[in-house]
C-alpha positions as CSV (number, residue, x, y, z in Angstrom):
1,M,119.1,-11.0,71.7
2,Q,119.8,-7.8,74.6
3,T,116.2,-5.7,74.7
4,E,115.9,-2.2,75.5
5,P,114.4,-1.6,78.7
6,K,110.7,0.1,79.0
7,K,110.1,3.4,79.1
8,A,107.6,4.5,81.9
9,S,104.6,6.0,81.3
10,P,103.8,9.6,82.7
11,Q,101.5,8.2,84.9
12,E,103.8,6.0,86.3
13,K,106.7,8.7,86.2
14,S,104.1,10.6,88.8
15,R,103.4,8.0,91.1
16,S,107.0,7.6,91.0
17,S,108.0,11.1,91.8
18,G,105.3,11.4,94.3
19,G,106.3,8.5,96.4
20,L,109.9,9.9,96.2
21,L,108.7,13.0,97.7
22,R,106.7,11.9,100.3
23,A,109.5,9.7,101.1
24,W,111.5,12.4,101.9
25,K,109.1,14.2,103.6
26,E,109.1,11.3,106.0
27,K,112.8,11.4,106.4
28,L,112.6,14.8,107.2
29,K,109.8,14.6,109.3
30,A,111.9,12.1,111.1
31,W,114.6,13.9,111.0
32,R,113.4,16.9,112.6
33,E,111.7,14.8,115.5
34,C,115.1,13.5,116.2
35,C,116.3,17.0,116.5
36,E,113.9,18.7,118.7
37,A,114.8,15.7,120.9
38,H,118.6,15.8,121.1
39,P,119.9,19.2,120.2
40,D,123.3,18.2,120.6
41,L,122.6,15.2,117.9
42,F,121.4,18.4,115.8
43,T,124.8,20.3,115.9
44,L,126.8,17.3,115.1
45,N,124.4,16.9,111.9
46,I,125.2,20.3,110.8
47,Q,128.8,19.9,111.3
48,A,128.8,16.8,109.3
49,G,127.2,18.5,106.9
50,V,129.7,21.2,106.4
51,R,132.3,18.9,106.1
52,K,130.9,16.9,103.5
53,L,130.3,20.4,101.1
54,A,133.6,21.2,101.9
55,G,134.8,18.1,100.7
56,R,133.1,18.0,97.3
57,I,134.0,21.8,96.9
58,R,137.7,19.9,97.3
59,A,137.2,17.3,95.0
60,V,135.8,19.4,92.1
61,A,138.7,21.9,92.5
62,G,141.4,19.1,92.4
63,K,139.2,17.9,89.4
64,L,139.6,21.5,87.3
65,R,143.4,21.6,88.5
66,R,144.0,18.0,87.1
67,L,142.0,19.0,83.8
68,S,144.3,22.9,83.3
69,A,147.5,20.4,83.8
70,Q,146.8,17.5,81.4
71,K,145.9,20.8,78.9
72,K,149.5,22.2,79.5
73,A,151.1,18.8,79.1
74,Y,149.5,18.2,75.8
75,K,147.3,15.5,76.8
76,F,143.4,15.4,75.4
77,P,141.7,15.0,78.6
78,E,138.0,14.2,78.2
79,S,135.2,14.2,80.8
80,E,131.4,13.3,80.6
81,H,130.5,16.8,83.0
82,R,128.7,19.4,81.5
83,A,130.8,22.4,83.6
84,A,134.3,20.1,82.8
85,Q,133.3,20.0,78.9
86,L,132.6,24.5,78.8
87,F,135.9,24.5,80.6
88,L,137.5,22.9,78.2
89,F,136.3,24.4,75.4
90,L,136.9,27.6,76.5
91,I,140.6,27.0,77.3
92,G,141.2,25.2,73.9
93,S,139.7,28.2,72.1
94,L,142.0,30.9,73.9
95,P,144.9,30.1,70.7
96,R,142.6,30.5,68.0
97,R,140.7,33.6,69.5
98,G,144.5,35.0,69.9
99,A,145.7,34.5,66.4
100,Q,142.4,35.7,64.9
101,L,143.4,38.8,66.8
102,R,146.5,39.3,65.4
103,E,146.1,39.2,62.0
104,K,143.3,41.7,62.2
105,L,146.2,44.5,63.7
106,L,148.7,43.6,61.1
107,R,145.6,44.1,58.4
108,R,144.6,47.5,59.9
109,R,149.0,48.7,60.0
110,K,149.1,47.7,57.0
111,W,146.4,49.7,55.0
112,H,147.4,52.7,57.4
113,I,151.4,52.6,56.0
114,D,149.4,52.5,52.0
115,H,147.1,55.3,52.3
116,G,149.1,57.4,54.5
117,G,151.4,59.2,51.6
118,K,148.4,60.3,49.8
119,R,146.4,62.2,52.3
120,R,149.7,64.3,53.1
121,A,150.4,64.8,49.4
122,L,146.3,66.5,49.5
123,L,147.1,68.6,52.4
124,D,149.9,69.7,50.6
125,R,148.0,71.1,48.0
126,F,145.4,73.0,50.0
127,R,148.2,74.9,52.4
128,L,147.1,78.2,53.7
129,H,148.9,81.3,54.2
130,P,149.7,81.8,58.1
131,A,148.0,85.7,57.7
132,V,144.7,84.0,56.5
133,F,145.0,81.4,59.3
134,L,145.9,84.5,62.0
135,S,142.9,86.5,60.6
136,G,140.4,83.5,60.8
137,A,141.2,82.6,64.8
138,L,141.3,86.4,65.3
139,A,137.8,86.6,63.4
140,V,136.5,83.3,65.6
141,A,137.6,85.0,68.8
142,A,136.1,88.2,68.2
143,L,132.6,86.1,67.5
144,A,133.3,84.2,70.4
145,V,133.6,87.3,72.5
146,A,130.2,89.1,71.1
147,L,128.2,85.7,71.5
148,S,129.5,86.3,75.5
149,L,128.1,90.2,75.8
150,Y,125.1,90.4,73.6
151,T,122.3,88.2,72.8
152,V,119.0,88.4,71.3
153,G,116.3,89.4,73.5
154,V,113.3,91.4,74.4
155,T,112.9,95.3,75.6
156,V,109.5,95.9,77.1
157,Q,107.5,99.0,77.6
158,Y,104.3,99.6,79.4
159,D,102.5,102.9,78.5
160,G,105.9,104.3,77.2
161,I,107.5,103.3,80.3
162,S,110.4,101.3,79.5
163,L,110.4,98.1,81.9
164,G,114.2,96.7,80.5
165,A,114.9,93.3,78.3
166,V,114.0,89.8,79.0
167,A,115.1,86.5,77.3
168,N,111.7,86.4,75.3
169,R,108.3,86.9,74.8
170,R,107.3,84.0,76.8
171,T,109.0,85.4,79.8
172,V,106.8,88.6,79.2
173,T,103.6,86.3,79.2
174,A,104.1,84.5,82.1
175,A,105.5,87.5,84.2
176,V,102.2,89.4,83.1
177,A,100.0,86.2,83.6
178,E,101.4,85.8,87.5
179,L,101.1,89.6,88.1
180,E,97.4,89.4,87.3
181,E,97.2,86.5,89.6
182,I,98.4,88.1,92.8
183,T,96.4,91.8,91.8
184,R,92.8,89.5,91.5
185,T,93.9,87.7,94.8
186,T,95.0,90.6,96.8
187,L,92.5,93.0,95.6
188,N,89.6,90.7,95.7
189,D,89.1,92.0,92.2
190,A,88.2,88.8,90.2
191,D,88.1,90.5,86.8
192,Y,91.3,92.5,86.7
193,A,93.4,92.2,83.6
194,V,96.6,93.9,83.1
195,D,96.1,96.3,79.8
196,A,97.4,94.6,76.6
197,D,97.1,97.6,74.3
198,L,100.0,99.5,76.9
199,L,102.1,96.5,77.1
200,Q,104.7,96.7,73.9
201,S,107.8,94.1,73.4
202,Q,110.2,94.3,70.3
203,R,113.3,92.1,69.6
204,H,116.5,93.2,69.2
205,L,120.4,92.7,70.3
206,V,120.8,93.6,74.2
207,A,123.8,93.0,76.5
208,R,123.4,90.0,78.1
209,K,124.0,91.8,81.7
210,E,121.2,94.0,81.0
211,L,118.5,91.0,80.5
212,E,116.2,90.1,83.3
213,T,114.8,87.3,84.9
214,G,110.9,86.4,84.7
215,E,111.0,87.8,88.5
216,E,112.3,91.0,88.3
217,F,110.6,92.1,85.5
218,R,107.0,91.1,87.2
219,D,108.3,93.4,89.8
220,R,109.1,96.2,87.4
221,L,105.5,96.2,86.1
222,C,104.0,95.6,89.3
223,G,105.8,99.0,90.5
224,Q,104.9,100.8,87.4
225,L,100.9,99.5,87.6
226,G,101.0,100.8,91.6
227,L,98.1,98.4,92.5
228,V,99.8,96.0,95.2
229,A,103.3,96.0,96.4
230,Y,105.5,93.2,98.0
231,G,107.1,93.8,101.2
232,Y,106.6,93.0,105.3
233,V,102.9,94.0,106.4
234,L,102.1,94.3,109.9
235,Y,99.0,92.4,110.9
236,I,97.3,93.4,114.5
237,D,94.8,90.4,115.8
238,G,94.6,89.6,111.8
239,E,94.1,93.3,110.8
240,P,96.8,94.5,108.4
241,I,97.7,98.1,109.9
242,A,100.7,99.0,107.4
243,A,103.7,97.6,105.2
244,T,107.1,98.4,104.6
245,P,109.9,97.7,102.0
246,H,112.2,97.3,104.6
247,S,113.2,93.7,106.0
248,D,113.7,94.1,110.0
249,A,112.3,97.3,110.4
250,L,108.8,96.5,111.9
251,D,110.5,94.2,114.5
252,E,112.5,97.2,115.4
253,L,109.8,99.7,115.6
254,L,107.9,97.1,118.0
255,E,110.7,96.3,120.3
256,Q,110.9,100.8,120.8
257,M,107.9,101.1,121.9
258,K,108.7,98.6,124.4
259,T,111.4,100.1,125.3
260,G,109.5,102.7,126.6
261,Y,107.8,100.7,129.2
262,I,110.9,98.1,130.5
263,T,112.2,99.3,133.8
264,P,114.9,97.6,136.0
265,N,112.3,95.5,137.7
266,T,110.8,94.1,134.6
267,V,110.3,90.4,134.0
268,D,108.3,90.2,130.9
269,C,107.1,93.0,128.0
270,Y,105.0,92.1,125.2
271,F,101.8,92.9,123.6
272,K,98.4,91.9,124.5
273,E,97.0,91.8,121.2
274,A,98.1,88.7,118.6
275,V,101.1,90.8,116.6
276,E,102.3,89.0,113.5
277,I,104.8,90.3,110.5
278,R,103.7,88.2,107.1
279,Q,106.1,88.9,104.3
280,E,103.7,88.9,100.9
281,Y,101.7,91.2,98.9
282,I,99.6,93.8,100.1
283,D,97.3,96.6,98.4
284,A,99.9,99.3,97.9
285,S,97.5,102.1,99.7
286,Y,99.4,100.2,103.0
287,M,102.8,101.0,101.8
288,T,104.6,103.6,104.2
289,N,107.4,104.8,106.1
290,L,108.1,103.9,109.3
291,G,107.3,107.3,110.9
292,Y,103.7,107.0,110.2
293,I,103.8,103.5,111.1
294,A,104.6,104.6,114.7
295,Q,102.1,107.1,115.1
296,R,99.0,104.7,113.5
297,L,100.4,102.3,116.1
298,N,99.7,104.7,118.8
299,D,96.2,105.9,117.9
300,T,93.3,105.1,119.4
301,K,91.1,102.4,117.3
302,Q,87.9,104.1,119.2
303,D,86.8,107.1,121.5
304,E,85.9,107.2,124.8
305,V,82.3,106.1,125.7
306,T,80.0,106.8,128.6
307,Y,76.9,105.8,130.4
308,T,74.7,107.7,132.8
309,V,73.4,105.8,135.4
310,K,69.2,105.3,135.2
311,S,66.7,103.9,138.1
312,G,67.2,99.8,138.9
313,D,70.5,99.9,137.3
314,A,73.5,98.1,139.3
315,W,77.2,98.0,138.4
316,S,77.1,94.6,137.6
317,E,74.6,94.8,134.7
318,I,76.4,97.5,133.2
319,A,79.7,95.6,133.0
320,E,78.1,92.7,131.6
321,N,75.9,94.7,129.2
322,N,79.6,95.9,128.1
323,D,81.5,93.1,127.8
324,M,83.8,93.6,130.9
325,S,84.0,92.4,134.7
326,N,83.1,94.9,137.8
327,K,86.7,94.8,138.2
328,E,87.7,96.5,134.9
329,L,84.5,98.5,135.1
330,L,85.8,99.5,137.9
331,A,89.7,100.4,136.4
332,L,87.8,102.6,134.2
333,N,85.9,104.8,136.7
334,P,88.6,104.9,139.8
335,G,86.9,105.9,143.0
336,Y,82.8,104.5,142.6
337,D,81.0,102.3,145.1
338,I,80.5,99.1,142.8
339,N,77.7,98.8,145.9
340,N,76.4,102.4,145.7
341,I,75.6,103.8,142.5
342,H,73.5,107.1,142.2
343,I,70.6,107.6,139.2
344,G,72.6,110.5,137.3
345,D,76.3,108.7,137.7
346,V,78.5,109.3,134.1
347,L,80.2,106.3,134.0
348,T,83.0,105.4,131.5
349,V,82.7,102.1,129.5
350,T,84.8,103.0,126.4
351,R,87.7,104.1,126.7
352,A,90.2,105.6,123.8
353,V,93.1,102.7,123.6
354,P,95.9,102.3,121.0
355,Y,96.5,99.9,118.6
356,L,98.7,97.7,120.0
357,T,98.1,97.4,124.3
358,I,101.6,96.8,125.6
359,V,101.5,94.6,129.1
360,D,105.0,95.1,131.3
361,V,104.9,92.6,134.4
362,E,107.3,93.7,136.8
363,R,109.0,91.9,140.2
364,Q,108.5,94.3,143.2
365,N,109.3,93.7,146.4
366,Y,107.4,96.1,149.1
367,V,106.2,95.8,152.6
368,K,102.4,95.5,152.9
369,D,99.7,96.1,156.0
370,I,98.3,92.7,157.3
371,P,94.2,93.5,158.1
372,Y,93.7,92.7,161.8
373,K,90.2,90.6,162.5
374,I,87.6,92.0,164.3
375,K,86.1,90.7,167.4
376,Y,82.4,91.1,168.8
377,K,80.9,91.2,171.9
378,N,77.1,91.5,172.1
379,D,75.7,94.4,174.3
380,S,72.1,94.3,174.7
381,S,71.5,97.9,175.9
382,M,72.6,99.1,171.8
383,Y,70.6,98.7,169.0
384,E,70.9,96.2,166.4
385,G,73.2,97.3,163.7
386,D,74.8,99.5,165.8
387,Y,78.8,99.1,166.8
388,K,81.0,100.6,169.4
389,V,85.0,100.0,169.4
390,I,86.4,99.0,172.7
391,S,89.9,98.7,171.8
392,A,91.5,99.7,168.3
393,G,93.5,97.1,165.9
394,K,96.3,97.3,164.5
395,Y,97.8,96.3,161.5
396,G,100.8,94.0,160.9
397,K,103.2,94.1,158.6
398,A,104.7,91.7,156.4
399,D,107.4,91.7,153.4
400,V,105.8,90.3,150.2
401,T,107.2,89.6,146.6
402,A,104.5,90.6,143.9
403,N,104.8,90.4,140.0
404,V,103.0,93.6,139.1
405,T,101.2,94.0,135.8
406,Y,100.8,97.0,133.7
407,I,98.9,97.6,130.8
408,N,100.6,101.2,128.8
409,G,101.4,102.4,132.3
410,G,98.8,101.4,134.2
411,E,98.2,98.9,136.5
412,T,95.9,96.2,136.2
413,D,96.7,93.5,138.1
414,R,98.8,92.2,141.2
415,E,100.1,88.1,141.7
416,V,101.8,87.6,145.4
417,V,104.6,85.4,144.8
418,A,105.5,85.6,148.2
419,S,105.1,86.7,151.8
420,V,106.6,86.4,155.1
421,T,105.1,88.1,157.9
422,R,106.9,90.5,159.8
423,I,104.4,92.1,162.5
424,K,101.0,90.4,163.2
425,P,98.1,92.4,163.5
426,V,96.4,93.0,166.5
427,A,92.4,92.5,166.7
428,E,90.0,94.8,167.4
429,Q,87.2,94.4,170.0
430,R,83.8,95.4,169.5
431,L,80.6,95.7,170.8
432,R,77.5,94.9,169.2
433,G,73.6,95.8,169.8
434,T,71.2,93.2,170.1
435,K,68.2,95.3,171.3
436,K,65.4,95.5,168.9
437,R,65.8,98.6,166.5
438,P,62.3,100.4,166.4
439,T,60.9,100.8,162.8
440,W,61.6,104.6,162.8
441,M,65.1,104.5,162.7
442,P,66.7,105.2,159.6
443,T,67.7,102.3,156.3
444,G,70.3,104.3,155.1
445,N,68.1,104.0,151.8
446,F,65.7,106.7,150.6
447,Q,62.7,106.1,148.3
448,W,60.4,108.2,146.6
449,P,58.2,110.3,148.7
450,C,54.8,110.3,146.5
451,S,53.8,109.8,143.2
452,G,54.1,112.2,140.1
453,G,56.4,113.4,137.9
454,I,59.2,115.6,138.2
455,T,58.3,119.5,137.0
456,S,62.2,120.9,138.1
457,D,65.4,119.8,138.6
458,F,68.0,120.4,141.0
459,G,70.5,123.0,140.2
460,Y,70.2,126.2,138.2
461,R,67.1,127.1,137.1
462,D,64.8,130.1,135.9
463,T,60.9,129.7,136.8
464,G,60.3,133.3,135.7
465,I,57.8,133.1,139.4
466,P,58.7,136.4,141.2
467,G,60.9,135.1,144.7
468,A,60.9,131.7,143.3
469,S,65.0,130.8,143.7
470,T,67.7,130.8,140.8
471,Y,69.3,127.8,142.6
472,H,66.9,125.2,143.3
473,E,68.1,122.5,146.3
474,G,66.1,119.6,145.4
475,I,63.2,118.6,143.1
476,D,59.3,119.1,142.3
477,I,56.9,116.5,142.4
478,S,54.0,117.1,140.4
479,D,50.6,115.3,141.2
480,S,46.8,116.3,142.4
481,Y,46.2,118.4,145.2
482,G,46.3,116.0,148.4
483,T,48.2,113.5,147.2
484,P,49.9,111.5,150.3
485,I,53.2,112.6,151.3
486,C,55.5,110.0,152.8
487,A,58.7,109.6,155.0
488,S,61.6,108.7,152.3
489,D,63.4,107.5,155.3
490,G,62.9,106.8,159.3
491,G,63.7,109.6,161.7
492,T,62.6,112.0,164.3
493,V,60.8,115.0,163.3
494,S,62.9,118.3,163.6
495,Y,60.6,120.4,162.3
496,A,56.9,120.4,161.1
497,G,55.3,124.2,160.4
498,W,55.3,127.1,158.2
499,M,58.7,128.1,156.8
500,S,58.4,131.0,154.1
501,G,59.1,130.4,150.5
502,Y,58.4,126.5,151.5
503,G,55.3,127.2,152.7
504,Y,54.3,124.0,155.1
505,L,57.5,122.6,155.8
506,V,58.2,119.2,157.3
507,I,61.6,118.2,158.3
508,I,63.0,114.8,159.1
509,D,66.4,114.0,161.1
510,H,67.4,110.3,160.1
511,G,70.3,110.5,162.8
512,N,73.2,109.5,160.3
513,G,74.0,113.2,159.1
514,Y,71.0,112.9,156.5
515,E,68.2,115.3,156.7
516,T,64.8,115.2,154.1
517,Y,62.7,118.2,153.4
518,Y,58.9,118.2,152.0
519,G,57.6,121.4,150.9
520,H,54.8,123.1,150.2
521,N,51.9,120.8,151.7
522,S,48.4,121.6,151.8
523,S,48.6,120.2,155.6
524,L,50.9,118.4,158.4
525,L,50.0,115.1,159.9
526,V,53.5,115.1,162.3
527,S,53.9,117.6,164.8
528,E,58.1,118.6,165.7
529,G,59.9,115.7,167.8
530,E,57.7,112.7,166.5
531,H,59.6,109.6,165.4
532,V,58.4,108.5,161.9
533,F,59.2,104.9,160.5
534,Q,59.8,105.2,156.2
535,G,56.9,105.0,154.7
536,Q,54.6,107.0,156.8
537,Q,52.3,109.6,155.6
538,I,53.6,112.7,157.2
539,A,51.5,115.6,154.9
540,C,49.1,116.0,152.0
541,M,50.3,117.7,148.6
542,G,49.6,121.5,148.2
543,S,50.5,124.8,146.6
544,T,51.6,127.1,149.5
545,G,54.4,129.1,150.1
546,I,55.7,130.3,146.9
547,S,54.5,127.9,144.3
548,S,52.9,127.7,140.8
549,G,51.0,124.7,141.2
550,D,50.3,121.9,143.7
551,H,53.6,119.9,143.7
552,C,56.2,118.2,146.6
553,H,59.3,120.0,147.2
554,F,61.8,117.3,148.3
555,G,65.5,117.8,149.1
556,V,68.3,116.0,150.4
557,M,70.9,117.7,153.0
558,K,74.0,115.7,153.7
559,N,76.1,117.0,156.5
560,G,74.5,120.4,156.0
561,T,74.7,120.9,152.3
562,F,71.9,120.0,149.4
563,V,72.6,117.6,147.4
564,N,70.9,115.5,144.1
565,P,67.8,113.9,145.4
566,L,67.6,111.5,142.4
567,N,71.5,110.1,143.3
568,Y,70.2,108.5,146.7
569,L,66.6,107.4,146.1
570,S,66.0,104.0,144.6
C-alpha cells in the first residue's frame, strides 16, 4: 500500500526557504570574490551565461514550431507547459471564430435584402417637387448668409454719446470694471467709479463687422471720460513730464535735441538725467503735442539764485552749503579767485537749467603749453617773501589728445588721453630773499582800523551836510571820542596832518600798490615818513573837518583809485 508523502508545515517551509536563501547568498558571495580575483574568469562566465540563455530561447522556439507543424498535420499535440497550452488553445479557436463571423455577415446581408424594397416605396410616396426643394435650399442659404453678416449684440451709450456695439453685457461690465481700476491706480483716487446712470445699453441685431472687443470698447469709454489716457510717457529722473499717443515720436524728439550739440569730433552724446519712455496709462493732462513737449524740455526747472559774501565766508564753505564742489561753483562764477573773495561779492549758486542736460564728449587734438619749473637761489640782501627773476622761464610745447566734455554747450571737463612733448620747458631762475622782514612791512591783508558801527557806506550818498561829498570814497565807522585808530596793515606814513574836509588825516603807503586813509581824527600819534606795523595805534577818533559826529573815515586806494574797503577787510 502506497502512502502519500507528508506535507511540510509553514514553519518548516520558512526554515527550508531561509536556508535556501542563505545558500544562494553564500554562492553569490563566493562567485563575486572569484570574479574580483580573476577578471578573465568573470568575462568567461558572462559569455557562458549568454550562450546558455540563447540555447534556451532556441529550444523554446523549436518546440513552438513543432507544435504548429503537428497542428497543420492534424495531429493532436499535448504539453504540460502552460504557455504551450495557451498557444494551442488560441490556434484551435481560430476556425470556430471564423465560422461565427461568416454566419453573422450572411444574416445581416439577408436582412438588408428583405427590407430594402419597403424603404424605397415609402420614400416614393413623399417625393417633393424640384421647385419646393430649390426654394428650401435658397432659404437655407439666405439664412446662412444673414447669420454670417449679422448677430444679436449690445449697443452702448455714455451720456448720450454712442460708444459702439459689443457682443454682450458681460463685455461692458468687465470693461467698465477694468477702466475703473486703471483710473483709481493712475489718479490715486480710491473712490473713483464710472457713473452708471449715464451708461446705457440696448440689445438688438447688429452687423458683425461693427462689433468691438472689450479692449476697444474700454478705450472708447476712456476717451469719452477724458480722465486718463494710454500712450507713451516721458520720464526724467522718475518724474513724468509729458505724453503722446504716437509711437517712436519721443525717441525722435530726443535724438533731434542731441543733434544740435553733435560735431564731427563727437565720440559720445547723452543725457545727464535718467530718461525713460514708458507705455502706460497716464493722467490725461500730460497728453499733448510734440511741439509743446519740445518747448517744455527746453524750459528751465529753476531760476537763478545768488549769494552775497559776508564776513567770515570762505569759498569752500559756500560751495559745500549749496551741494557743490569748488570747481562747480567756479564754473558758475568765472573770473573769481577762490582764495580771495571779499565781503559784498555776489556769487551765483544756482543757475536756471533746462529739464534735460545734454552731455557731449568730443575728441580734440591741440598743442598745449608745458609749464616751466622755478629754481630758487637764496639772497641775504633781500627781505623774506621778496623774489627777483634772474632768467625768465620758457614754456614747452606738447601735442595733446583729450576727451573734452561739454554740458549744454559749456565745457566742464577735459581728460587728457595722450600727450607727446615737442619742446621741453626751460626752468626760471629766481633770487629768494632770506633777510628778516621788519614788522612794518605789509602783510597783504587789511584789518578793521577801529571798533564801532558803519554809519555811511562806500559810493553815492546824500548826507545833507554842507560841503560833504556826494560820492563817498570810503566808509565811516562811528564810536566814542578818543577811540584808538590803528594801522590796517604795515607800511610807511606818507601823510600826517590837516587836509581840508578830512580834518586831521593819516595816509599809510603799504608799498604794494595800496594806500589807506584815516580821517576826522582828534589827534595824531605818528608823523610823515614813520614806519608803522599792522595794529599799531596811529591816531584818536574825533570829528574834525567836515563831520557831523565822532567817527573814522576809512578809505582804501588801489593803484590810485579808491575801492570799497568792505571787499578787503577781514
